[in-house]
N, C-alpha and C positions, 0 to 999 in steps of 0.2 A: 594792373593790365589796364583794367577797365579806366581806372582813376585818368595814368595817363592818356588815354586816347581820347578821353573826355576833354583834357588840356586840349588836346590837338585840334579838336573839332570846333573849339571854343574860340579857342585862338584864329583860325579860319573864318569861322562866322563873323568875327569882331573885324576883321581883314575886309571881309566883302562888305559888312555894312559899314564901314568907312568909308571904302573908296565908293558906295555907292554916292554919296554926298560931294567928294571933291568934285573937282573937273573931269572931265574924259582928257585921258594923257596919250603919250602917245603910243604907236604900238610894239616900238622898242622899248619906252617904260616900263609898259605893263609886262613884256616879255621879261622884262628881267626882275621885274618885281614880281613876277609868279613865279621862275627860279629859283630866287631868294627865297620864296615861301616854301615853295617845295624842297628845298637843300634842307630848310628848318624842319620840315613835319618829316624829313628822312632822319635826322638827327634826333627829333624827338622818339618816332617810333623806335630808330635802333636804342636812344638810351634806355626806354620803356621795354624792348627786350633784353639790355645788359641786367638789368633791375630785376626784372624776372628772376633769367637764368641762375642770377646771385642767388635772390630769394627763394628759387627752386632747390638748388644747391643745400641753403640753410635750413629748409625743409627737410630735404633728404637727410640731410645729416643728424638732425633733430629726431627724424623718426626711427634711425638705425640707432641714435644713442636710446631712446627710450624702449627699442625690441630688444638692444643688450640686457637693457636694465630688466626687463621683463622677466626674460628668460632666466638673466641671475638670480630674480625672484621667486619664479618655478622654478631652479635647482635646488636653491635653499628649502624651499616648501616641500620638494623630492625627497632632499637628505631628512628632513625634520620629521617627515613620514617615514623614512626608512628608520632613524633614529626610535620613535616614537615605537615601532616594532618591534625593535632589538631591545628598547628598554622593556617592553612589554614579557617579551621573552626571557629576559633576565631576572626579571621579578618573580616570573611562574617558575624558572629554576630555582631559585633564589628560597620561594614559598615552598615549593617541594623539598628541596635540601631540610629545611628549617623542620619540615612535618618528619621528614626521616630522624632527622638529629634527636627531635623531642621525644620520638617513639626508644630512640637507642637509650637515650638519656634515663626514659623511662624503666626500662629493662634494667638498665646500670643501676639504677637505686634500688628497684626491686629485689634484685641478687644482692647487690651490697645489703641491705636491710635482713635478707635471710640469714645472709653468713655472719652478719652481726650476732644475730640472735643464736646462733650454733653454737659460733666461738664463744660466746659470753656464756653460756648455760654448758658448756664444756671446763671452762676455767676452773671450778671449782672442784674437778676432778684430775687436775692435772697435781704435782707435786709440787709442794711449796716452794722448793729453790725455783722452780719453771716459772711459777706464778709471780717470784719477785721480778723475773727476768721482764715478764710479758708485761707487768702495770703499766710502764712508760708508752706502751703502744696501746692500751686499753685508755689510758687517759686521753687520747685523744681521739678516742669515738664520740660519738655525740652520747649523749645521755639517752634519748628518744630516738630509735634510729628511722622510727616515722614521720618526724618533726623535727626536722634539723636544714639549715642552711647551709651546712657541709658539701661540697662538692662530690658527686658520687665519683669520680675519680681519685680525688682526695681520701675518702673512707675507702674503696677499693685498693690504695697504696698502704692502707696502713694494714688491712686485713693480710696483703701477702707477709707484710713483714711477718706478721704475727704465727701464720704456716710455715713460713721460714725459719724461726724460732724452735716453731713443732717439731718441723722436719729435721734440723740440726740435733736438737735433743734428744728425738726417739731412732735415730742411727749412728749415735755414739754411746760412748762409756763418759759417764760425768760424777765426781765426785765433790762431794760437799759436806761443811761441817755442819751439822745440827744437835739439835736437841731432844730425849727420849725419853718418856717416862720407863723407870724400870718396876719389876713386880710389886716392892714396896712404893711406888707411888711419887718416886724421887726421880726430879729430872735428871737426865746423865747425859754428858757429851758426847756423842756419837759421831764417827765418822760413815756417811753412807753413799755406798755407790750404785747408781741408779745404771741396769742395763737397757736402755730405751727408753721406753714408756711400758715397757714391759713388766719388768721382776727389779727389785730393790734389795739390798743388804748392807747391814748396818753391824758396827761393831764398836764397842767401848775402847780408850787406849791398855786397860787391863787384861781386857780381851776376857772377860767374865760376863759380860752381858751381847746380846747379839740376838740378831731376828731376820726376819724377811717382810716384804711390803709390796700388796699388788694393788694395783686401783680396782677401786671399787664404784660402786653406785652412787656414792655422797662423798667419796673422795679417796684416797689412798689409804689402805687398813694394814697393820702390822703386826706382827705376830711374835712372840719371844721364842728364840731358838738358839739357847747357849750351845749347844751342840757343836753350832758351825762357827764358832766364833772363831777358832786356828784359821778354817778356810777362808774366811772373809778378809781377816786382818793380810794373810798372804795376798790377797785380790789387789788390796787396797796399796801393799807395798810392791807389787809388780807393776801397779798403774802407777806409782809414783816414781819408778825406775831404781826402785831400794832391794828390787830383787828381780834374778832373771826371769823372762815369761817363761811358764809351762802351764799344763791344762790343769785346772781347778775345780776338781765336782762341787757344784753348789744345787740345792732343792734347786726346783721353778714349779710354779703352781699355775696350772691350767685351766683359763675360764671361757 
């Protein structure tokens, strides 16, 4: 706006300076010239105002644009701040969860290691047929329970399988073909019927060699009892559904 006004003033000054050296004109001519000059001046002033209004609108639009951009940036910064707080909260929750998980895993490892030791120590005391059943399960357990990469969950699954087999055997009547030494030291084929893990009875096909078995400190202990041969043989036949079920009296040892 100042630039335009300066031009108007300069033009007017130029006009008057030029007129100063010209011959004096008639009043009508001077009046006409003055009016023409006044019209030009008004036009310049109007143009200046129009230009300023246009510039003002452009500036206002630019300011509004910058304000919107600034608000957008502020909103983004606010979101970043909020996201940062959320991330910090989630990281704290994850760290806490990891700590609890590690503590739980440590308890699981300790429990698995302790149970493994007990089960392994108990293995030699089990009947040989049951030991054979459990061998594949024991083969899956780590040799060193305190130094292994095997997951605690996997170890516990194996131990649960072992305990299930033990429970199944202990709550049932099981018949196996085995060999046992007679009083002469000869190995004789016998049929052994286990009543859970509490007692066992064996007899050979000729029913002249029979006896009982019980769990001992270092394994199963066997005693010859030829007098129970016929009773044990009858139990075997009942088990095989070769005879009608009935009560059969057999000796039992309570430890």
